[in-house]
C-alpha positions as CSV (number, residue, x, y, z in Angstrom):
1,M,13.5,12.6,26.9
2,T,16.2,11.4,24.7
3,T,17.0,12.2,21.1
4,T,18.3,10.0,18.3
5,P,21.4,10.3,16.2
6,H,21.0,12.0,12.8
7,I,23.0,11.9,9.6
8,T,23.1,15.2,7.8
9,R,25.4,14.4,4.9
10,T,24.0,13.4,1.6
11,V,25.3,11.0,-1.0
12,S,25.4,12.0,-4.7
13,N,27.1,9.5,-7.0
14,E,27.2,8.4,-10.6
15,H,24.9,5.5,-10.0
16,E,22.1,7.8,-8.8
17,S,22.5,10.1,-11.7
18,L,22.6,7.3,-14.3
19,L,19.5,5.6,-12.7
20,L,17.5,8.8,-12.7
21,E,18.5,9.5,-16.4
22,A,17.2,6.0,-17.3
23,V,13.7,6.5,-15.9
24,P,11.2,7.5,-18.5
25,T,9.8,11.0,-17.9
26,G,6.8,10.9,-20.3
27,L,3.4,9.4,-20.3
28,L,3.0,5.8,-21.4
29,I,0.1,5.7,-23.8
30,N,-0.5,2.8,-26.2
31,G,3.1,1.6,-25.8
32,D,4.8,4.9,-26.4
33,W,6.4,7.4,-24.0
34,V,4.9,10.8,-24.9
35,E,4.9,14.4,-23.6
36,A,1.8,15.8,-22.0
37,S,-0.7,17.3,-24.5
38,D,-0.2,20.8,-23.1
39,G,3.5,20.3,-22.5
40,G,3.1,20.6,-18.7
41,T,5.5,19.1,-16.2
42,F,6.0,18.6,-12.5
43,D,8.9,18.1,-10.2
44,V,9.7,15.1,-8.1
45,H,11.7,15.8,-4.9
46,D,14.0,14.0,-2.6
47,P,12.4,14.2,0.9
48,A,15.8,13.8,2.6
49,T,17.1,17.0,1.0
50,G,14.2,18.8,-0.7
51,Q,16.1,18.8,-3.9
52,V,14.5,18.1,-7.3
53,L,15.2,14.5,-8.5
54,A,13.4,14.6,-11.9
55,I,10.9,16.5,-14.0
56,L,8.0,14.4,-15.4
57,A,5.3,15.1,-17.9
58,S,2.1,16.1,-16.1
59,A,-0.9,14.4,-17.8
60,T,-4.0,16.3,-18.5
61,S,-7.6,15.2,-18.7
62,D,-7.1,14.8,-22.5
63,D,-4.2,12.6,-21.8
64,A,-6.2,10.5,-19.4
65,I,-8.9,9.9,-22.1
66,A,-6.2,9.0,-24.6
67,A,-4.9,6.4,-22.2
68,L,-8.4,5.0,-21.8
69,D,-8.7,5.0,-25.6
70,A,-5.7,2.8,-25.8
71,A,-6.8,0.5,-22.9
72,D,-10.3,0.1,-24.5
73,A,-8.8,-0.7,-27.9
74,A,-6.6,-3.3,-26.4
75,Q,-9.2,-4.9,-24.1
76,D,-10.8,-7.5,-26.4
77,S,-7.6,-9.0,-27.8
78,W,-5.9,-8.9,-24.3
79,A,-8.9,-10.7,-22.8
80,R,-8.6,-13.4,-25.5
81,T,-4.9,-13.9,-24.8
82,A,-4.2,-17.3,-23.5
83,P,-3.8,-17.5,-19.7
84,R,-0.4,-19.1,-20.1
85,T,0.8,-16.2,-22.2
86,R,-0.3,-13.7,-19.6
87,S,1.3,-15.9,-16.9
88,E,4.7,-16.0,-18.7
89,I,4.7,-12.2,-19.1
90,L,4.2,-11.8,-15.3
91,R,6.9,-14.4,-14.6
92,R,9.3,-12.5,-16.9
93,A,8.4,-9.3,-15.2
94,F,9.2,-10.9,-11.8
95,D,12.6,-12.1,-13.1
96,L,13.4,-8.6,-14.5
97,V,12.4,-6.8,-11.3
98,T,14.4,-9.2,-9.3
99,E,17.5,-8.8,-11.5
100,R,17.1,-5.0,-11.2
101,A,16.4,-5.1,-7.4
102,E,19.2,-2.6,-6.6
103,D,18.0,-0.1,-9.1
104,F,14.4,-0.3,-7.9
105,A,15.5,-0.1,-4.3
106,L,17.7,3.0,-4.9
107,L,14.9,4.7,-6.8
108,M,12.4,4.2,-4.0
109,T,14.9,5.4,-1.5
110,L,15.6,8.6,-3.5
111,E,11.9,9.5,-4.1
112,M,10.3,8.2,-1.0
113,G,13.1,8.3,1.6
114,K,13.0,4.8,3.2
115,P,16.4,3.3,4.0
116,L,17.9,1.1,1.3
117,A,17.5,-2.0,3.5
118,E,13.8,-1.4,3.7
119,A,13.6,-0.6,0.0
120,R,15.3,-3.9,-0.9
121,G,12.6,-5.6,1.3
122,E,9.9,-3.8,-0.7
123,V,11.4,-5.0,-4.0
124,T,11.2,-8.6,-2.7
125,Y,7.6,-8.1,-1.4
126,G,6.5,-6.2,-4.5
127,A,8.0,-8.7,-7.0
128,E,6.3,-11.5,-5.2
129,F,2.9,-10.2,-6.5
130,L,4.2,-10.7,-10.0
131,R,5.2,-14.3,-9.3
132,W,2.1,-15.1,-7.2
133,F,-0.3,-13.9,-9.9
134,A,1.8,-15.5,-12.6
135,E,0.8,-18.8,-10.9
136,E,-2.8,-17.8,-10.2
137,T,-3.4,-16.8,-13.9
138,V,-3.8,-20.4,-15.0
139,R,-5.8,-21.3,-11.9
140,D,-8.8,-19.0,-12.3
141,Y,-11.3,-21.8,-12.3
142,G,-14.9,-21.7,-13.3
143,R,-17.3,-24.7,-12.7
144,Y,-19.7,-27.0,-14.5
145,L,-22.5,-28.8,-12.7
146,T,-26.0,-30.2,-12.9
147,T,-28.9,-28.2,-11.4
148,P,-30.5,-29.9,-8.4
149,E,-33.7,-31.0,-10.3
150,G,-31.5,-32.4,-13.1
151,K,-33.0,-30.5,-16.0
152,N,-30.1,-28.1,-16.8
153,K,-26.4,-27.8,-16.7
154,V,-24.7,-24.8,-15.1
155,L,-21.6,-23.4,-16.7
156,V,-19.9,-20.6,-14.7
157,Q,-16.9,-18.7,-16.1
158,H,-14.9,-15.7,-15.0
159,K,-14.4,-12.9,-17.4
160,P,-12.2,-9.8,-17.1
161,V,-14.1,-6.9,-15.8
162,G,-12.6,-4.6,-18.5
163,P,-10.5,-1.4,-18.5
164,C,-9.4,-0.4,-15.0
165,L,-8.2,2.8,-13.3
166,L,-5.5,2.0,-10.8
167,I,-4.5,4.7,-8.4
168,T,-1.5,4.1,-6.2
169,P,-0.2,5.9,-3.1
170,W,3.3,7.3,-2.4
171,N,4.4,5.2,0.5
172,F,5.1,1.8,-1.3
173,P,5.9,2.9,-4.8
174,L,6.6,-0.6,-6.2
175,A,4.5,-2.9,-4.1
176,M,1.3,-0.9,-4.6
177,A,1.8,-0.9,-8.3
178,T,2.5,-4.6,-8.6
179,R,-0.3,-5.5,-6.2
180,K,-2.8,-3.9,-8.6
181,V,-1.2,-4.4,-12.0
182,A,-0.4,-8.1,-11.5
183,P,-3.9,-9.4,-10.8
184,A,-5.3,-7.1,-13.6
185,V,-2.9,-8.7,-16.1
186,A,-3.7,-12.1,-14.8
187,A,-7.4,-11.6,-15.2
188,G,-7.1,-10.1,-18.7
189,C,-7.9,-6.5,-17.9
190,T,-6.3,-3.4,-19.5
191,M,-5.2,-0.6,-17.3
192,V,-4.7,3.1,-16.8
193,L,-2.2,3.6,-13.9
194,K,-2.1,6.9,-12.0
195,P,0.9,6.9,-9.6
196,A,1.1,9.3,-6.7
197,K,2.7,12.6,-7.8
198,L,5.1,12.4,-4.8
199,T,6.7,9.1,-5.9
200,P,6.0,8.4,-9.6
201,L,9.5,7.4,-10.7
202,T,9.3,3.8,-9.5
203,S,6.0,3.3,-11.4
204,Q,7.6,4.7,-14.5
205,L,10.5,2.3,-14.3
206,F,8.1,-0.6,-13.5
207,A,5.9,0.1,-16.5
208,Q,9.0,0.1,-18.7
209,T,10.0,-3.2,-17.2
210,M,6.5,-4.7,-17.9
211,M,6.9,-3.6,-21.6
212,E,10.2,-5.3,-21.7
213,A,8.6,-8.5,-20.3
214,G,6.3,-8.6,-23.3
215,L,3.2,-6.8,-22.2
216,P,1.4,-5.6,-25.4
217,A,1.0,-1.9,-26.2
218,G,-2.2,-0.4,-24.7
219,V,-2.6,-3.0,-21.9
220,L,-0.8,-0.8,-19.4
221,N,-0.9,2.9,-19.7
222,V,0.7,5.3,-17.2
223,V,-0.4,8.9,-16.6
224,S,1.7,10.5,-13.9
225,S,0.3,13.9,-13.1
226,A,0.3,16.8,-10.7
227,S,-3.5,16.7,-10.7
228,A,-5.1,13.6,-9.4
229,S,-8.7,14.9,-10.0
230,G,-7.7,15.9,-13.5
231,I,-7.1,12.2,-14.3
232,S,-9.7,10.4,-12.2
233,G,-12.6,12.9,-12.9
234,P,-13.0,12.3,-16.6
235,L,-12.2,8.6,-16.5
236,L,-14.8,7.8,-13.9
237,K,-17.4,9.6,-16.0
238,D,-16.5,7.5,-19.1
239,S,-18.7,4.4,-19.5
240,R,-15.8,2.4,-21.0
241,L,-14.0,2.3,-17.7
242,R,-15.3,-0.7,-15.7
243,K,-13.3,-0.7,-12.4
244,V,-11.3,1.6,-10.1
245,S,-8.8,0.4,-7.6
246,F,-7.6,2.9,-5.1
247,T,-5.2,2.9,-2.2
248,G,-5.1,6.0,-0.1
249,S,-7.0,8.1,2.4
250,T,-10.6,7.4,3.4
251,P,-11.9,10.9,2.5
252,V,-10.5,10.5,-1.0
253,G,-11.8,7.0,-1.3
254,K,-15.3,8.1,-0.4
255,R,-15.2,10.7,-3.1
256,L,-14.0,8.2,-5.7
257,M,-16.7,5.7,-4.6
258,A,-19.4,8.4,-5.0
259,D,-18.1,9.3,-8.5
260,A,-17.8,5.6,-9.4
261,A,-21.4,5.0,-8.5
262,Q,-22.6,7.1,-11.5
263,N,-21.4,4.3,-13.8
264,V,-21.8,1.5,-11.3
265,L,-18.1,0.7,-11.4
266,R,-16.5,-2.2,-9.6
267,T,-14.4,-0.7,-6.8
268,S,-11.6,-1.9,-4.7
269,M,-10.7,0.6,-1.9
270,E,-7.8,0.1,0.5
271,L,-8.2,3.1,2.8
272,G,-7.0,4.4,6.1
273,G,-6.1,2.4,9.2
274,N,-5.8,2.8,13.0
275,A,-4.2,-0.4,14.0
276,P,-4.2,-1.5,17.6
277,F,-1.2,-3.3,19.0
278,I,-2.4,-5.2,22.1
279,V,0.1,-6.6,24.6
280,F,-1.5,-8.9,27.2
281,E,-0.1,-9.6,30.6
282,D,1.2,-13.0,29.6
283,A,3.0,-11.8,26.4
284,D,6.7,-12.4,25.8
285,L,7.7,-8.8,26.2
286,D,10.9,-9.1,24.2
287,A,9.0,-10.6,21.3
288,A,6.4,-7.9,21.7
289,V,8.9,-5.2,21.5
290,E,10.5,-6.7,18.4
291,G,7.1,-7.0,16.8
292,A,6.2,-3.4,17.9
293,M,9.4,-2.1,16.2
294,A,8.4,-3.9,13.0
295,A,4.8,-2.9,13.1
296,K,5.5,0.7,14.0
297,M,8.8,1.6,12.2
298,R,8.4,-0.2,8.9
299,N,8.4,2.6,6.3
300,M,9.0,5.2,9.1
301,G,5.4,4.5,10.3
302,E,4.1,5.7,6.9
303,A,2.0,2.6,6.3
304,C,-1.7,2.0,6.6
305,T,-0.9,-1.3,8.5
306,A,1.4,0.5,10.9
307,A,0.7,0.0,14.6
308,N,-1.1,3.2,15.6
309,R,-2.2,2.6,19.1
310,F,-0.3,0.5,21.7
311,L,-2.7,-1.0,24.2
312,V,-0.7,-2.6,27.0
313,H,-1.9,-4.4,30.1
314,E,-1.3,-2.2,33.1
315,S,0.8,-4.9,34.8
316,V,3.5,-4.9,32.1
317,A,3.1,-1.4,30.7
318,Q,6.1,0.1,32.5
319,E,8.5,-2.7,31.4
320,F,7.2,-2.8,27.9
321,T,7.5,1.0,27.6
322,R,11.0,1.0,28.9
323,K,12.2,-1.7,26.5
324,F,10.3,-0.2,23.5
325,A,11.7,3.3,24.2
326,A,15.2,1.9,24.4
327,A,14.9,0.2,21.1
328,M,13.5,3.3,19.5
329,G,16.1,5.6,21.1
330,V,19.0,4.0,19.3
331,L,17.6,4.4,15.8
332,T,19.5,6.8,13.5
333,T,17.7,9.3,11.1
334,G,19.3,10.2,7.8
335,R,19.1,9.9,4.1
336,G,18.2,6.4,3.2
337,T,21.3,5.9,1.0
338,E,23.6,6.2,4.1
339,P,24.5,2.8,5.5
340,E,24.0,4.0,9.1
341,T,20.4,5.2,8.5
342,T,17.6,3.2,10.1
343,V,14.9,5.9,9.8
344,G,14.4,8.0,6.7
345,P,12.5,11.3,6.3
346,L,8.8,11.7,6.2
347,I,7.4,12.4,2.7
348,D,7.1,16.2,3.0
349,A,7.0,19.1,5.3
350,G,3.2,18.9,5.7
351,A,3.4,15.3,6.9
352,R,6.1,16.2,9.4
353,D,4.0,19.1,10.7
354,D,0.9,16.9,11.1
355,V,2.8,14.3,13.1
356,H,4.3,17.0,15.4
357,A,0.9,18.6,15.9
358,L,-0.4,15.2,17.2
359,V,2.5,14.7,19.5
360,T,2.3,18.3,20.9
361,A,-1.4,17.9,21.5
362,A,-0.9,14.5,23.3
363,V,1.8,15.9,25.5
364,G,-0.4,18.9,26.3
365,A,-3.1,16.4,27.4
366,G,-0.8,14.7,29.8
367,A,1.3,12.2,27.7
368,V,5.0,11.9,28.4
369,A,7.6,11.7,25.6
370,V,9.9,8.9,26.8
371,T,12.0,9.3,23.8
372,G,11.9,11.6,20.8
373,G,9.0,14.0,20.5
374,A,10.3,16.6,18.0
375,P,11.3,17.3,14.4
376,V,15.0,16.9,13.5
377,D,16.8,20.2,12.6
378,G,18.4,20.6,9.2
379,P,17.4,19.8,5.6
380,G,14.8,17.2,4.8
381,Y,11.6,16.2,6.6
382,F,12.9,14.1,9.5
383,Y,11.1,13.4,12.8
384,Q,12.6,11.7,15.9
385,P,11.4,8.2,16.6
386,T,9.0,8.8,19.5
387,V,7.4,6.8,22.3
388,L,4.6,8.5,24.3
389,A,3.6,7.1,27.6
390,N,0.5,7.8,29.7
391,V,-1.5,8.8,26.7
392,P,-5.2,9.6,27.7
393,N,-7.8,7.4,26.0
394,D,-9.4,10.5,24.6
395,A,-6.2,12.0,23.1
396,A,-6.6,12.9,19.4
397,I,-3.5,10.9,18.5
398,L,-5.3,7.7,19.3
399,G,-8.1,8.5,16.8
400,H,-6.0,9.7,13.9
401,E,-3.7,7.7,11.5
402,I,-0.3,9.1,12.6
403,F,1.7,8.1,9.5
404,G,5.0,8.7,11.2
405,P,7.5,7.2,13.7
406,V,5.4,7.9,16.8
407,A,4.1,5.2,19.2
408,P,1.4,6.3,21.7
409,I,1.0,3.9,24.6
410,T,-2.1,3.5,26.8
411,T,-3.1,0.8,29.2
412,F,-6.0,-1.5,29.9
413,T,-7.0,-3.8,32.8
414,T,-9.2,-6.6,31.4
415,E,-9.5,-8.4,28.1
416,E,-12.9,-6.9,27.6
417,E,-11.5,-3.4,28.0
418,A,-8.8,-4.2,25.5
419,I,-11.4,-5.3,22.9
420,K,-13.5,-2.2,23.5
421,L,-10.5,0.1,23.1
422,A,-9.4,-1.7,20.0
423,N,-12.8,-1.4,18.3
424,N,-13.1,2.3,19.3
425,T,-12.3,3.5,15.8
426,E,-14.1,3.9,12.5
427,Y,-11.2,2.0,10.8
428,G,-10.7,-1.7,10.6
429,L,-7.6,-2.7,8.6
430,A,-4.7,-4.3,10.5
431,S,-4.4,-5.3,14.2
432,Y,-1.7,-7.1,16.3
433,L,-2.1,-9.3,19.4
434,Y,0.6,-10.5,21.7
435,S,-0.1,-13.3,24.2
436,R,1.1,-16.8,25.0
437,D,-2.5,-18.0,25.3
438,F,-3.6,-19.2,21.8
439,S,-7.2,-19.6,22.9
440,R,-7.2,-15.9,24.0
441,L,-5.7,-14.9,20.6
442,L,-8.5,-16.6,18.8
443,R,-11.2,-15.3,21.2
444,V,-10.0,-11.7,20.8
445,A,-9.6,-12.0,17.0
446,E,-13.2,-13.1,16.7
447,Q,-14.3,-10.0,18.6
448,I,-12.3,-7.2,17.1
449,D,-13.4,-5.6,13.8
450,F,-10.3,-5.8,11.6
451,G,-9.7,-7.4,8.3
452,M,-6.3,-8.6,9.3
453,V,-4.9,-9.8,12.6
454,G,-1.4,-10.7,13.5
455,F,-0.8,-13.3,16.2
456,N,2.6,-12.5,17.9
457,A,3.7,-11.1,14.5
458,G,4.5,-7.5,13.6
459,V,4.5,-7.9,9.8
460,I,1.6,-9.9,8.2
461,S,1.4,-8.6,4.6
462,N,2.0,-11.3,2.0
463,A,1.1,-11.7,-1.7
464,A,-0.5,-15.1,-0.9
465,A,-2.9,-13.5,1.7
466,P,-6.0,-11.4,1.1
467,F,-5.0,-7.9,2.2
468,G,-7.9,-5.5,3.1
469,G,-10.1,-4.1,5.8
470,V,-13.6,-3.5,7.0
471,K,-15.6,-0.4,8.1
472,Q,-14.0,2.8,6.8
473,S,-10.8,1.0,5.9
474,G,-12.3,0.0,2.6
475,L,-13.6,-2.9,0.7
476,G,-12.3,-5.6,-1.6
477,R,-9.1,-7.6,-1.2
478,E,-5.6,-7.6,-2.8
479,G,-3.5,-10.7,-2.9
480,G,-4.4,-14.3,-2.4
481,S,-6.8,-16.1,-4.5
482,E,-9.3,-13.3,-3.7
483,G,-7.0,-10.8,-5.5
484,I,-7.7,-11.9,-9.0
485,A,-11.5,-12.2,-8.3
486,E,-11.5,-8.4,-7.9
487,Y,-10.8,-8.1,-11.6
488,T,-13.3,-10.5,-12.9
489,T,-17.0,-10.8,-13.4
490,T,-18.9,-14.0,-13.1
491,Q,-21.0,-15.2,-16.0
492,Y,-23.5,-18.0,-15.7
493,I,-24.6,-20.0,-18.7
494,G,-27.6,-22.2,-18.4
495,I,-27.5,-25.3,-20.8
496,A,-30.4,-27.7,-21.4
497,D,-29.2,-31.1,-20.0
498,P,-29.0,-33.4,-23.0
499,H,-29.9,-36.4,-20.8
500,A,-32.9,-34.8,-19.1
501,N,-36.4,-36.2,-19.9
């Protein structure tokens, strides 16, 4: 077993301090940054050091209702706002986020931990939702046609669904906000945004940027809070709310769906994943290792699309494992602001402990840690990049979303076995296939139950594509032309045909 280099020093400079001071710390309600109604606050920590970065107002249930009051009051006028106007606001927001890319990247690195290079990549990815939906805003077409018997005309239009509750996770602080806010703006919906309490700072800065881009007061309201249920509970019971969009764990998503059912709310749920990464015997192994690094180590493995199970044909398993472990073994853990860092910390101590428990159990069941396999000593919540070989098919690590830099490898003999192993999960979000045989790729893709499939590609998320899963990975899609449809309702108007006899 090998270990990875680790950077223990931290960087504290004037840029960090000035940036943190510029981030609003209040609640955004009806265009104003205000304190919590009870004066409550919560701390935001740097996962690389454990130190407090900022103190934010912690919204109460009363604050959540005040935010919905503002969203409801703004809904009618915002829905009537010309699509071009909404489009230009999104385009200005894209320009502003792009201009401030370094600030957004640093802020994400500070509160979430990812290396600056990855944070810059998220800014590019997250901003693209603003540009994509700026273009889609003016292309949300309805239709007009004659009924088959020729007696009536059919007019179909798309209307905004109404005030929305948007609940974002901690792992992609900017992209998860833009992926929900942009289509809501495009469709003409008002919003109450609840960022994750672990990484709310990016959403605070993004909301301020949206206001600067010209978004009217009350259209976007932000209620950061230490209590997620204190926000979602009263809002889901309020009949004025018409949609909830949530990205997070499947258990929480199920509870939100149950609560949303009481008012028959529209729901979009992007939930857990257990992505298989299948390497067939004819795969280009160097390309497969490169894709595996991207699919596994993006965001330190803290992504719902992260490759969670590596299913490798038995004839190439040894070579793939050797090359993969070599690539993982040279990574360097450290605070994301350090230029040498390639792997940042996990989000908190609990996350690190959960990852290590899965690794320990797998090794106890017979797996071998080829590289890594342990937490990193010192401050922060670091875990060694880890490759586990000879993982039994019934090991718990293959059935759980790892959410960390750990790659368990198991083998298969036939294509049919690979498909069976891939589908042996309640989840169905992302999957990855490596083979030189395109017919095989298509054949397998049609038989595996996943909403997204990568062919010889380790990163497949894109603003122009419909992101989402099947089974217990959720419902609905974000991105693509499908993304704006999630925020609209369809209205049919029957018109007597003036030419009918």
